[in-house]
C-alpha positions in Angstrom: -78.9 -16.3 94.1 -77.1 -13.4 93.0 -76.6 -10.5 95.5 -79.0 -7.8 94.5 -76.4 -4.9 95.3 -73.8 -6.6 93.0 -76.6 -6.8 90.2 -77.5 -3.3 90.7 -73.9 -2.1 90.2 -73.6 -4.4 87.2 -77.1 -3.0 85.8 -75.8 0.8 86.3 -72.2 -0.2 84.7 -74.2 -1.5 81.8 -76.4 1.4 81.4 -73.5 3.7 81.7 -71.6 2.0 79.2 -74.4 2.0 76.5 -75.0 5.8 77.3 -71.1 6.4 76.7 -71.4 4.2 73.4 -74.7 5.1 72.1 -75.9 8.4 73.6 -77.3 10.2 70.7 -75.0 13.2 69.4 -72.8 12.7 72.2 -71.7 8.7 72.5 -68.6 7.4 71.0 -70.6 5.7 68.3 -72.0 8.9 67.1 -68.8 10.4 67.4 -67.2 7.8 65.3 -69.8 8.3 62.6 -69.3 12.0 62.4 -65.5 11.6 62.4 -65.9 9.1 59.5 -68.1 11.2 57.6 -65.7 14.2 58.2 -63.0 12.0 57.1 -64.8 11.1 53.9 -65.7 14.7 53.0 -62.0 15.7 53.7 -60.8 13.1 51.2 -63.3 14.1 48.5 -62.5 17.7 48.7 -58.7 17.2 48.6 -59.4 14.9 45.8 -61.2 17.7 44.0 -58.3 19.9 44.8 -56.0 17.4 43.2 -58.0 17.2 40.0 -58.4 21.2 39.8 -54.5 21.6 40.2 -53.9 19.0 37.6 -56.5 20.8 35.1 -54.6 24.2 35.8 -51.2 22.6 35.0 -52.5 20.8 32.0 -51.7 17.5 33.4 -54.2 14.6 33.5 -55.7 13.4 36.6 -56.3 9.9 37.1 -57.3 7.1 39.5 -53.5 6.5 40.3 -52.9 10.0 40.8 -55.6 10.6 43.1 -54.6 7.6 45.1 -50.9 9.0 45.2 -52.2 12.6 46.4 -54.5 11.1 49.0 -52.0 8.6 50.5 -54.6 5.9 50.0 -55.1 2.7 48.4 -56.4 2.2 44.7 -59.6 0.7 46.0 -60.1 3.4 48.5 -59.3 5.9 45.7 -61.9 4.0 43.5 -64.6 4.2 46.2 -64.1 8.0 46.4 -64.3 8.5 43.0 -67.6 6.5 42.7 -68.9 8.6 45.5 -67.9 11.8 43.8 -69.6 10.6 40.5 -72.7 10.2 42.3 -72.6 13.7 43.5 -71.7 14.6 39.9 -68.7 16.4 40.8 -66.5 14.5 38.3 -66.6 12.9 35.1 -64.3 9.9 33.8 -63.6 9.9 30.1 -60.6 7.5 28.9 -59.1 7.2 32.3 -59.0 11.0 32.8 -60.9 12.7 35.4 -62.4 16.1 34.7 -64.6 18.5 37.2 -68.1 19.4 36.6 -69.1 22.8 37.1 -70.5 21.8 40.6 -67.1 20.1 41.4 -65.2 22.9 40.4 -67.4 25.3 42.8 -66.6 22.9 45.8 -62.8 22.8 44.7 -62.4 26.7 44.6 -64.3 27.3 47.8 -61.7 24.9 49.5 -58.9 26.6 47.6 -60.5 29.9 48.7 -60.7 28.8 52.4 -57.1 27.8 52.5 -55.5 30.7 51.0 -57.6 33.0 53.0 -56.7 31.3 56.1 -52.9 31.4 55.1 -53.3 35.5 54.7 -54.8 35.6 58.1 -52.1 33.5 59.8 -49.4 35.8 58.0 -51.2 39.0 58.8 -52.9 38.5 62.2 -50.9 35.9 64.1 -47.6 35.1 65.1 -47.4 31.4 63.6 -43.9 30.7 61.8 -44.2 30.8 58.2 -43.6 27.1 57.8 -46.7 26.5 59.8 -49.1 28.4 57.6 -49.7 25.9 55.1 -50.2 22.9 57.2 -52.6 24.8 59.6 -54.5 26.1 56.7 -55.0 22.7 55.3 -56.9 21.9 58.4 -59.0 24.9 58.5 -59.9 24.7 54.9 -62.5 22.0 55.3 -64.4 23.9 58.2 -65.0 27.3 56.9 -68.3 27.8 55.5 -69.0 30.1 52.4 -70.5 33.0 55.0 -67.2 32.5 57.0 -64.9 32.7 54.1 -66.7 36.0 52.8 -66.5 37.4 56.1 -62.7 36.8 56.7 -62.2 37.9 53.2 -63.9 41.3 54.1 -61.9 41.6 57.4 -58.7 41.1 55.3 -59.5 43.7 52.9 -60.5 41.2 50.0 -56.9 40.2 49.3 -56.2 38.8 45.8 -53.3 36.6 46.7 -51.9 34.7 49.7 -48.7 34.9 51.3 -47.0 32.7 48.9 -48.5 34.8 45.8 -51.1 32.1 45.0 -54.3 33.9 43.7 -57.3 33.7 46.2 -60.6 32.9 44.2 -63.3 35.3 44.7 -66.7 33.9 45.9 -67.9 33.6 42.3 -64.7 31.9 41.5 -62.6 34.4 39.7 -59.0 35.2 40.4 -56.1 37.2 39.3 -53.1 35.0 38.0 -49.9 35.9 39.7 -48.4 36.1 36.0 -45.0 34.5 36.6 -42.7 32.0 35.2 -40.1 29.8 36.6 -36.8 31.5 37.7 -34.9 29.2 35.5 -36.7 30.6 32.5 -34.9 33.9 32.9 -32.2 34.7 30.7 -28.8 35.5 32.2 -28.6 39.0 33.8 -32.3 39.4 33.4 -34.1 41.4 36.1 -37.3 40.1 37.5 -39.6 40.0 40.8 -40.5 37.1 42.7 -44.4 36.8 42.6 -44.8 33.3 44.0 -43.2 30.7 46.1 -44.6 27.2 45.7 -45.3 25.8 49.2 -45.2 22.1 48.2 -43.6 19.9 48.8 -42.8 21.2 52.1 -39.3 20.2 52.3 -38.4 22.4 49.3 -40.5 25.2 50.6 -38.5 25.2 53.9 -35.3 25.6 51.8 -36.8 28.8 50.3 -37.9 30.1 53.3 -34.5 29.3 55.1 -32.8 31.4 52.1 -34.9 34.5 53.1 -36.8 34.8 50.0 -40.5 36.1 49.7 -42.7 37.7 47.1 -41.7 41.1 46.1 -38.0 40.6 46.1 -36.1 41.8 42.9 -33.9 38.9 41.6 -31.0 38.8 38.7 -30.1 35.6 37.5 -26.3 35.2 37.5 -25.8 31.4 36.4 -28.2 28.7 35.2 -26.8 25.3 34.7 -28.0 21.7 35.2 -26.1 21.5 38.3 -27.2 24.9 40.0 -29.1 28.1 39.7 -27.2 31.3 41.0 -28.9 34.4 41.4 -28.8 37.8 43.2 -31.9 38.9 45.5 -32.3 42.2 47.2 -33.3 43.1 50.6 -32.3 39.9 52.3 -31.3 40.2 55.8 -30.6 36.5 56.4 -27.8 36.6 53.9 -25.8 39.4 54.8 -23.0 37.7 56.5 -22.5 35.9 53.1 -22.2 38.7 51.2 -24.3 40.6 48.2 -27.5 38.8 48.7 -26.3 35.9 46.5 -28.1 32.5 46.3 -27.4 29.0 44.9 -30.1 26.4 44.7 -30.4 23.2 42.8 -32.7 23.6 39.7 -35.2 21.5 41.1 -35.7 24.1 43.9 -35.2 27.1 42.0 -38.3 25.7 39.8 -40.3 26.5 42.8 -40.0 30.2 42.4 -42.0 32.1 39.8 -40.9 35.4 38.7 -42.2 38.3 36.6 -39.7 39.9 34.3 -39.2 43.6 34.6 -37.1 46.5 33.1 -33.8 47.1 35.2 -34.7 50.8 35.5 -38.0 49.8 37.3 -36.1 47.7 40.0 -36.1 50.0 42.9 -33.3 49.0 45.1 -34.3 48.4 48.8 -32.3 49.8 51.7 -30.4 46.8 52.8 -28.2 47.7 55.9 -27.1 45.2 58.6 -29.2 43.0 60.7 -29.7 44.7 64.1 -28.2 41.7 65.8 -24.8 42.4 64.1 -24.3 45.3 66.8 -21.9 44.7 69.6 -22.5 46.3 73.1 -22.1 50.1 72.8 -22.5 50.3 69.0 -25.5 51.8 67.7 -27.5 51.9 64.4 -30.3 53.7 62.8 -33.2 51.7 61.8 -33.7 51.5 58.0 -36.6 49.3 58.0 -38.5 46.0 59.3 -38.0 43.4 56.8 -41.0 42.3 54.6 -40.7 38.8 56.0 -41.6 39.9 59.5 -45.4 39.9 59.3 -48.7 39.8 61.6 -48.4 40.2 65.4 -44.6 40.0 65.3 -44.2 43.1 63.1 -46.9 45.1 65.0 -44.9 44.2 68.1 -41.5 45.6 66.8 -43.2 49.0 65.5 -44.9 49.5 69.0 -41.7 49.0 70.6 -40.4 52.0 68.5 -38.6 50.2 66.2 -39.4 52.4 63.1 -37.3 54.0 60.2 -35.0 56.5 61.6 -34.9 55.5 65.2 -31.5 55.1 66.8 -30.8 51.9 68.6 -27.9 51.0 70.8 -26.7 47.6 71.8 -26.4 47.5 75.6 -26.0 43.9 76.9 -25.6 40.6 75.8 -27.0 37.8 78.1 -24.4 35.2 79.2 -25.7 32.7 76.8 -25.5 34.9 73.7 -29.1 35.3 73.3 -31.4 37.5 73.9 -29.5 40.9 73.8 -30.5 44.2 75.3 -31.0 47.2 73.3 -31.7 50.8 74.1 -34.6 52.2 72.1 -36.3 55.8 72.9 -35.0 55.7 76.6 -36.3 52.1 77.1 -34.3 49.1 77.4 -35.9 46.0 75.4 -34.7 42.5 74.9 -34.6 41.0 71.6 -33.9 37.4 70.5 -31.5 37.1 67.4 -34.5 35.6 65.4 -36.2 39.0 66.2 -33.3 41.3 65.6 -32.5 39.9 62.2 -35.7 41.2 60.8 -34.6 45.1 61.7 -32.3 46.5 59.3 -29.9 49.3 60.5 -27.1 51.3 59.4 -24.4 52.0 62.0 -24.0 55.6 63.3 -22.4 57.6 66.1 -25.5 59.8 66.7 -26.5 60.2 70.3 -29.3 57.7 71.5 -32.5 59.6 72.4 
């Protein structure tokens, strides 16, 4: 005859395990179901985004292209497309997928949420530029239409994200950046960067490392099958290599969109040197903070008094070489090299306030 105490313990364990697994709205099974539904919704929305992008580029969206874009098997992509057809989001004609008006609305909402969130990350946070896109890819599936509207209003209803991509309005309208590939410029033609493609990530990371950003003025110097060489103004990261000159592989340069402009319309940005070029005892007057420094990091530098005209003196370099102590408006602050590179200065002998 089983021990009543042991039987009671086993009964309690069995009930507890059942509760953990099957408790309504909180058990593991219900959580698994919600995660499965969420994953299916994310895949559907990503598929709609892919089809929309293909339509915008004039390229055919197919079962195979969807499978490749979503990193799923052809069978998984087929099941996904059947589900999307049942929702009346897509049509299939001659093997080519097209969005219905309802499907386009869903795609544009996700795109809008993504680009608004990137703008928020750029303006309101200190996340690194390379993190904006992957973070927004996760958040884009969570924002409701009302939340997207509220975020847009708080940001001042921006028309473009930090990379220059147009942000659709709630009604699905947007302002195209109007650019063309950098490689389409004629030699010595002047243009302004209006868009940096943020996919694939490895290519975008190279553009970020080059110190490029929308708004820069560029002039094409060389365009060959081997390399694209161009000058870009206002580039603090390339000071040491001289003249703001960049050399990229053509496949990388194709991810830069530019709008041609008259040479006389190009306004030279004050360049100067990066602040970290100062050695202890040397002084410089702040010319500007680089446009690449955004959000909370930019506000912090401005709050420290690093405004145009401010005299800054390098006082002490830490034993490890970083950070460096600077005297600004009577106070001593420490800045890492990665922060000081965003501050443009011109050397001066003027007394530090």
